[in-house]
C-alpha positions in Angstrom: -55.3 -201.0 -51.1 -57.8 -203.7 -51.5 -60.2 -204.5 -53.8 -64.3 -205.8 -53.0 -64.6 -204.6 -49.1 -67.4 -204.8 -46.1 -67.6 -201.5 -44.5 -69.1 -200.1 -41.3 -70.9 -196.6 -41.4 -71.2 -194.2 -38.2 -72.6 -190.6 -39.6 -72.0 -187.4 -37.6 -75.6 -187.3 -37.1 -75.3 -190.7 -35.4 -72.3 -189.6 -33.0 -74.6 -186.5 -32.4 -77.6 -188.4 -31.0 -75.4 -190.7 -29.2 -73.9 -187.3 -27.9 -77.3 -185.8 -27.3 -78.4 -188.9 -25.2 -75.1 -188.8 -22.9 -76.5 -184.9 -22.5 -80.3 -185.9 -22.0 -79.1 -188.6 -19.1 -76.6 -186.3 -17.3 -79.8 -183.7 -17.3 -82.2 -186.7 -15.8 -79.5 -187.2 -13.0 -79.4 -183.5 -12.4 -82.8 -183.3 -12.2 -82.6 -185.9 -9.5 -80.2 -184.6 -7.5 -81.7 -181.5 -7.3 -85.1 -182.9 -6.4 -83.7 -184.9 -3.0 -81.3 -182.1 -2.5 -83.9 -179.3 -2.4 -86.6 -181.7 -0.5 -83.5 -182.2 2.3 -82.2 -178.9 2.2 -78.5 -180.2 1.2 -77.8 -178.3 -1.8 -78.0 -174.2 -2.4 -78.1 -172.0 -4.9 -74.3 -172.4 -5.5 -74.4 -176.2 -5.5 -77.0 -175.8 -8.2 -75.2 -173.1 -10.4 -72.1 -175.2 -10.3 -73.4 -178.4 -11.6 -75.9 -176.2 -14.3 -72.3 -174.7 -15.5 -71.1 -178.7 -16.0 -74.0 -179.9 -18.0 -73.4 -176.3 -20.3 -69.7 -177.5 -20.5 -71.3 -180.6 -22.2 -73.2 -178.3 -24.4 -70.4 -177.0 -25.7 -68.3 -179.5 -26.3 -71.0 -181.0 -28.6 -71.0 -177.3 -30.6 -67.6 -177.7 -30.6 -67.7 -180.8 -32.0 -65.7 -182.4 -29.7 -68.0 -185.7 -29.4 -65.2 -188.0 -28.0 -64.4 -185.8 -25.0 -68.2 -185.6 -24.6 -68.9 -189.1 -24.6 -66.1 -189.6 -21.9 -67.1 -186.8 -19.6 -70.7 -187.3 -19.3 -70.5 -190.7 -17.8 -67.7 -189.3 -15.2 -70.3 -185.9 -14.5 -73.1 -188.3 -14.0 -71.5 -190.4 -12.1 -69.9 -187.4 -9.7 -73.7 -186.3 -8.9 -74.6 -189.8 -8.0 -71.7 -189.9 -5.2 -72.1 -186.3 -4.5 -75.4 -186.7 -3.6 -74.9 -190.1 -1.9 -72.3 -188.1 0.3 -74.7 -185.3 1.4 -77.5 -187.5 2.2 -75.2 -189.7 4.6 -74.2 -186.3 6.1 -77.2 -184.9 6.8 -78.6 -188.2 8.0 -75.9 -188.5 10.7 -76.2 -185.1 11.7 -80.1 -185.6 12.2 -79.6 -188.9 14.2 -77.3 -187.4 15.7 -79.4 -184.2 16.9 -82.7 -186.8 17.6 -80.5 -188.4 20.3 -79.0 -185.2 21.6 -82.3 -184.1 22.1 -83.2 -187.3 23.9 -80.4 -186.8 25.9 -81.6 -183.6 27.2 -84.9 -184.7 27.9 -83.7 -187.7 30.4 -81.4 -184.9 31.7 -84.2 -182.5 32.3 -86.2 -184.9 33.9 -83.4 -186.3 36.1 -83.1 -182.5 37.3 -86.7 -182.4 38.0 -86.5 -185.4 39.7 -83.6 -183.7 41.9 -85.1 -180.6 42.6 -88.1 -182.3 43.9 -86.2 -184.7 46.0 -84.4 -181.2 47.6 -87.9 -180.2 48.3 -87.8 -177.6 45.3 -90.8 -176.6 43.4 -90.0 -177.8 39.9 -90.2 -175.6 37.1 -93.3 -176.7 34.2 -90.3 -177.3 31.9 -88.9 -179.9 34.0 -92.0 -181.2 34.6 -93.0 -182.2 31.1 -89.9 -181.4 29.1 -91.2 -183.2 26.3 -93.7 -180.2 25.4 -91.1 -177.6 25.5 -89.0 -175.7 23.3 -85.0 -176.2 23.2 -85.1 -172.1 24.4 -87.5 -173.1 27.5 -85.9 -176.1 28.3 -82.4 -174.3 28.5 -83.7 -171.7 31.0 -85.6 -174.1 33.1 -82.5 -176.3 33.1 -81.2 -173.1 34.5 -82.9 -172.1 37.1 -82.7 -175.5 38.5 -78.8 -175.2 38.8 -79.6 -171.4 40.6 -82.0 -173.9 42.8 -79.5 -176.5 43.6 -76.5 -174.2 43.9 -75.5 -174.5 47.6 -75.8 -170.7 48.1 -80.0 -171.6 47.5 -79.8 -174.0 50.6 -79.4 -171.4 53.7 -81.4 -168.4 54.1 -80.7 -165.0 52.9 -76.9 -164.0 53.2 -74.8 -161.2 53.7 -72.4 -159.2 51.1 -69.8 -160.6 53.1 -70.6 -164.0 53.0 -71.5 -163.7 49.4 -67.6 -162.1 49.0 -66.1 -164.9 50.8 -68.2 -167.1 48.6 -66.9 -165.9 45.4 -63.4 -166.1 47.1 -63.6 -169.9 47.9 -65.2 -170.7 44.7 -62.4 -169.0 42.9 -60.8 -171.5 40.0 -63.8 -173.7 40.5 -66.3 -174.7 37.5 -69.7 -173.5 37.7 -72.0 -176.4 36.0 -73.8 -176.0 33.0 -76.2 -178.4 30.7 -73.0 -179.6 28.6 -71.9 -180.4 31.9 -75.0 -181.4 33.4 -75.3 -184.1 30.0 -72.0 -185.3 30.4 -72.6 -186.8 33.8 -75.7 -188.7 32.6 -75.1 -192.6 31.9 -75.4 -193.5 28.5 -78.7 -195.9 27.9 -79.8 -197.8 24.8 -80.3 -194.7 22.4 -76.4 -194.1 22.8 -76.2 -198.0 21.7 -73.6 -197.9 18.8 -75.9 -200.5 17.0 -78.8 -198.6 17.3 -77.1 -195.1 16.3 -76.1 -197.0 12.8 -79.6 -198.1 12.6 -81.4 -194.7 13.2 -78.6 -193.0 10.9 -79.8 -195.8 8.1 -83.2 -194.8 8.7 -82.5 -191.2 8.3 -81.0 -192.2 4.8 -83.9 -193.7 3.9 -86.1 -191.3 4.7 -83.7 -187.9 2.7 -83.9 -190.7 -0.4 -87.6 -191.7 -0.4 -89.9 -190.0 2.6 -93.1 -192.4 1.5 -90.8 -195.3 2.3 -89.3 -194.3 5.4 -92.7 -193.5 7.0 -93.8 -196.9 6.6 -91.2 -198.1 9.1 -91.0 -194.7 11.5 -93.1 -196.4 14.7 -91.0 -199.7 14.5 -87.6 -197.3 15.2 -89.7 -195.5 17.6 -90.3 -198.1 19.5 -87.2 -200.0 19.1 -85.6 -196.7 20.7 -87.3 -197.0 23.5 -87.4 -200.7 23.8 -85.4 -202.3 27.0 -86.2 -205.9 26.7 -84.0 -208.8 25.6 -85.2 -208.9 22.2 -84.1 -205.4 21.5 -81.3 -206.9 19.8 -83.3 -209.0 17.7 -85.4 -206.0 17.0 -82.6 -204.3 16.0 -81.4 -206.8 13.2 -84.9 -207.4 11.8 -85.6 -203.8 11.0 -82.1 -203.4 9.8 -83.1 -205.8 7.7 -86.0 -204.5 6.6 -84.7 -200.7 6.3 -81.8 -202.0 4.1 -84.4 -203.8 1.7 -86.4 -200.5 1.2 -83.5 -198.5 0.7 -82.6 -201.0 -2.2 -85.8 -200.4 -3.7 -85.9 -196.7 -3.2 -82.8 -196.5 -5.4 -83.8 -198.7 -8.1 -86.9 -196.7 -8.3 -85.3 -193.7 -8.3 -82.8 -194.9 -11.0 -85.5 -196.6 -13.1 -86.8 -193.0 -13.3 -83.8 -191.2 -14.1 -83.3 -193.2 -17.1 -86.9 -193.4 -18.0 -86.6 -189.1 -18.1 -83.5 -189.1 -20.2 -85.4 -191.5 -22.7 -88.2 -189.3 -22.5 -85.8 -186.6 -23.4 -84.0 -187.6 -26.4 -88.1 -188.9 -28.0 -88.4 -185.4 -27.6 -85.3 -184.8 -29.9 -86.7 -187.0 -33.0 -90.0 -186.0 -33.5 -91.9 -188.4 -35.5 -95.6 -190.3 -34.9 -93.7 -193.2 -33.1 -92.3 -190.9 -30.4 -95.2 -188.5 -30.2 -97.2 -191.6 -29.3 -94.3 -192.8 -26.8 -93.9 -189.6 -25.3 -97.9 -189.5 -24.7 -97.6 -193.2 -23.1 -94.9 -192.0 -20.9 -96.7 -188.5 -19.5 -99.8 -191.0 -18.8 -97.7 -192.7 -16.5 -95.9 -190.5 -14.6 -98.8 -188.6 -13.8 -100.1 -191.0 -11.7 -98.1 -192.7 -9.1 -96.5 -195.5 -10.9 -94.8 -199.1 -9.2 -91.2 -199.3 -10.2 -92.5 -202.4 -12.5 -94.4 -200.5 -14.0 -91.6 -197.5 -14.7 -89.5 -200.8 -15.5 -91.9 -201.8 -18.4 -91.9 -198.0 -19.5 -88.4 -198.2 -19.6 -88.2 -201.0 -21.8 -91.3 -200.1 -24.2 -89.6 -196.9 -24.5 -86.2 -197.6 -25.0 -86.8 -200.2 -27.7 -89.2 -197.0 -29.7 -86.4 -195.0 -29.4 -83.5 -197.5 -30.5 -86.2 -198.6 -33.4 -86.4 -194.9 -34.6 -82.3 -194.2 -34.4 -81.8 -197.4 -36.5 -84.0 -196.1 -38.8 -82.6 -192.6 -39.7 -79.4 -193.9 -39.1 -79.7 -196.4 -41.9 -80.7 -193.4 -44.1 -78.1 -191.2 -42.7 -75.4 -194.1 -43.8 -76.8 -194.3 -46.9 -76.9 -191.0 -48.0 -73.5 -190.1 -46.2 -72.1 -193.1 -48.6 -74.0 -191.7 -51.7 -72.8 -188.1 -51.6 -69.4 -188.7 -50.6 -69.2 -190.9 -53.9 -71.3 -188.4 -55.7 -68.7 -185.6 -54.6 -65.8 -188.0 -55.8 -67.2 -188.0 -59.5 -69.6 -191.1 -59.5 -72.9 -190.4 -60.7 -75.5 -189.9 -58.2 -79.4 -189.1 -59.2 -82.5 -188.7 -57.6 -84.3 -192.1 -56.1 -80.9 -193.9 -55.5 -81.9 -194.7 -51.7 -85.0 -195.8 -52.7 -83.4 -198.0 -55.4 -80.7 -199.2 -53.3 -83.7 -200.2 -50.5 -86.0 -201.9 -53.2 -83.2 -203.9 -55.0 -80.9 -204.3 -52.4 -78.2 -202.5 -54.2 -76.9 -199.8 -56.4 -74.4 -199.0 -59.2 -73.0 -195.8 -59.9 -70.8 -194.9 -62.8 -67.6 -193.4 -62.7 -67.3 -190.3 -64.7 -63.2 -190.1 -64.6 -62.9 -193.9 -65.9 -65.9 -194.7 -68.6 -66.8 -198.6 -68.2 -66.1 -198.7 -65.0 -68.2 -197.8 -61.5 -68.9 -198.9 -58.1 -71.6 -201.6 -56.5 -73.1 -200.7 -53.1 -75.2 -203.1 -51.3 -76.1 -204.8 -48.1 -77.9 -203.4 -45.1 -75.7 -200.2 -43.9 -76.8 -200.8 -40.3 -75.2 -204.2 -40.5 -72.9 -203.8 -43.5 -72.6 -202.5 -46.6 -70.7 -203.8 -49.7 -68.8 -201.9 -52.1 -66.5 -203.4 -55.1 -65.7 -202.4 -58.1 -67.9 -203.2 -61.5 -67.2 -203.0 -65.2 -70.0 -202.5 -67.6 -69.2 -205.5 -70.4 -71.2 -208.3 -71.0 -69.8 -211.4 -69.9 -68.8 -212.7 -73.2 -66.6 -209.6 -74.0 -62.9 -210.1 -73.3 -61.3 -209.1 -70.2 -59.0 -206.4 -69.8 -57.0 -207.2 -66.2 -54.9 -204.3 -66.6 -57.7 -202.2 -66.7 -59.7 -204.1 -64.2 -56.9 -203.6 -61.7 -56.3 -199.7 -62.5 -60.2 -199.2 -61.6 -60.0 -200.8 -58.5 -56.6 -199.1 -57.6 -58.4 -196.1 -58.5 -61.4 -197.0 -56.5 -59.3 -197.4 -53.5 -57.9 -194.2 -53.5 -61.5 -192.7 -53.4 -62.3 -195.2 -50.7 -59.4 -193.2 -48.6 -60.6 -189.8 -49.4 -64.1 -191.0 -48.5 -62.9 -191.9 -45.4 -61.4 -188.9 -44.5 -64.2 -186.9 -45.6 -66.3 -188.7 -43.1 -64.0 -188.4 -40.5 -63.6 -184.8 -41.1 -67.3 -184.3 -40.1 -67.4 -186.4 -37.2 -68.2 -189.6 -38.3 -66.2 -192.9 -39.4 -66.4 -195.3 -42.2 -64.4 -198.9 -41.1 -63.6 -201.2 -42.9 -64.8 -205.0 -42.0 -63.1 -207.3 -44.1 -61.1 -206.6 -47.2 -59.6 -208.6 -50.3 -56.6 -207.7 -52.0 -56.6 -205.5 -55.3 -56.6 -208.2 -58.3 -57.7 -211.2 -56.0 -61.3 -211.5 -57.4 -62.1 -210.8 -60.9 -63.8 -207.5 -61.4 -68.2 -208.1 -61.6 -69.0 -207.3 -64.9 -72.2 -205.9 -65.7 -74.0 -206.2 -68.7 -77.4 -205.0 -68.2 -78.9 -203.4 -65.2 -82.4 -201.6 -64.8 -82.6 -198.3 -64.9 -83.9 -198.3 -61.2 -80.8 -199.4 -60.0 -78.0 -197.6 -62.1 -76.8 -193.7 -62.8 -78.3 -192.4 -65.7 -75.4 -191.9 -68.1 -76.3 -188.9 -70.1 -77.5 -186.6 -67.1 -75.5 -186.4 -63.6 -77.9 -186.1 -61.2 -77.5 -184.6 -57.6 -76.3 -186.1 -54.5 -78.6 -186.5 -51.6 -79.3 -184.4 -48.9 -77.1 -185.3 -45.9 -79.2 -184.1 -42.7 -77.4 -182.0 -40.1 -77.9 -181.3 -36.4 
């Protein structure tokens, strides 16, 4: 048991607001994940459905008052979405870079085949003369035609059925060249340089995340790919640094945009003039093409606005929760006591269970509230130490009940500092202004606590 104490209150409404903030951040992360995934065709309908079901599960936890579980699980879901998209981008970029290099190998092979046909005196198929202008199917058909022309049976005139039969027997067990075989015989070139391959993969990752930033470097990537000079190594190093810098900038911008969207969602949950004004500013900014600095500045302003609104609501909810709880425990609470508390810095509630005593509440609910037992008597009146201790002991019991009530609703009442019963004399109150104390003859209605 304890006497005067300093406490910190966390209301159910405050916990719900925190949980809604987690859900808003998760939704913003999902929208970013979905936006990048759809643009690069690396997420499907089933992927989206599963992600949405996990978001719905967070809403279910909130509805079931599983606040602690939600606050633990939501950040994990956000981290999963980020890691999942990173993995998908890396896989897609690797495949794109590999396919592009394979395409270049095909072109080189087609050129080589065309030259071989020309040297043998054969007519070169159009697709082999200009392979870069043909589709893969056209190129494949031309390569097959070229192989047929270079086959030994085509180096002579007409063959008889007997000659073809003999050739077939002689050719038993031999493999016939395919495009894959042809590609395998080609010597690796600069395109297959491991450092260049890694550069192209990182470029594709940037392009998947931010096509606009990547487009500024596309020409340099092509030039480096075809460069055969001694400067190629330096060009690769320089371009690698620039790609890394653009990747960091793209990630920072995406994160800032995601955070701003999360704050925007929270502001929409708290309709006030301040939130409406801030939402209008966010909408105007995002309707254009804001820079990272502009997004970051707006995020800072929006966060400050959101925190101010939350703190104001939390202060009201904390006052209301304490007054309502004490009202249920037999302390007289009447209309306007919240206002009196704000104006005077304190409020005094008389106890119906123990005449001559009550409780004084003071301080700022957002930092720390002071609660102490008080007695109504003139300072010159003789003290009754036994009655004082009994009143303090009774209030300590009431305080424990109040703690349990707040905990049951999802809130919390934490003792930051407390003195023992009888450690200090019970404060005497001889005269209190009418707006600071509850009416002894008429019990009012406890303040209404908002429920989300």
